[in-house]
Residue, then its C-alpha position, 0 to 999 in steps of 0.5 A: x050711037x050713044x054711050x052711057x058712062x056710069x060714074x063719069x063724073x071723075x077719073x077714068x069715067x070723066x076721061x073716057x067722056x072726053x075722049x069719045x066726045x072728042x070723036x063725035x060720040x054721043x055721051x051721057x054722063x051718069x052719077x048719083x047726083x044729077x046736078x053733078x053729072x050736069x056740071x061735068x057735061x057742060x065742062x066736057x062740052x066746053x073741052x071738046x066742042x061737042x054739043x051731044x054730051x049730057x048729064x043725068x042720074x045713073x038710072x036715067x042715063x042709060x036710056x037709049x044707050x047702045x053701050x053702058x060703061x061701069x066706071x064706078x068704084x068697085x064697092x058701088x058696083x052692086x048698088x048701081x047694077x041693082x039700081x039700073x038692071x031693070x031699066x037697061x034697053x034690050x041689046x045694050x052691051x055692058x062695059x066693065x071698066x072696073x078694077x077692085x082695089x083695097x083703096x076703094x075701101x080706105x086701104x092700100x092700092x092692092x088688088x082684091x080678088x072678087x069671088x067670081x074671079x074678076x069684077x067683070x064676071x061679077x057684074x055679069x052675075x048681076x046683070x044676067x041677060x045682058x053681055x057684059x065685056x071689059x075694056x080700060x082696065x089698065x088705061x090711065x085717066x091722064x092719058x085717056x083725057x090727053x087726046x095726043x096719046x095713043x092707047x091700046x085697049x083690050x076688050x074681053x067678052x063674047x065675040x059679038x058684043x066685044x066686036x060691037x064695042x071694038x067697032x065703036x072704038x075704031x072710030x075713036x081718036x088715038x085708040x087701037x082696040x084689040x080683042x082679048x078673048x072671053x070675059x074670064x081674061x078680064x082676071x088678067x087685064x084687071x090684075x095687070x093694074x097692080x103691076x102698073x101701080x108698082x111701076x108708077x110708084x117706082x118711077x114716080x109717074x101716073x101714066x104707066x100703060x101697055x102697048x102691044x107689038x105684033 
């Protein structure tokens, strides 16, 4: 099983690479700079002891990947989607981990509502013909990288591709994946980040997240 992480050299993308590689998943880190991608891949390999981490340009990282994670800042989502859409493999599941914030544009850390309703739905419009699901919206990079942290990850999208991702995540250390309904529910999970930003600010932390009890 191969997961390509576009925008995997920093933040959530890098943290996700560490979490997946530590559980034996083959990871390809994508970046606009192949040199940077290779540097981070070596770092992730060293941290996790995995020999199955590579670094490539975004357009090349998706080759043979069953899952393609978009962990790029929202302003770059459209450019990256345009660059890779003709090279996506048949059957690939696209995973949107994008939360559109004004801070990506130099403003305050405040949610921006895309015209499609959510970044995940906007990405689906860009990549018609490929199933898009969403996950990791409210997952702090610091906790994702901390392999002792246990995390609930809500996956939204059509049931079949969503459960393909859920099945993968069930084998990843410390992650409990939960199906959150259709892709339009990404409008909820993306906006939750605004609440967590305020909680982080009030309590002087960067690790606020959500757990579900049932």
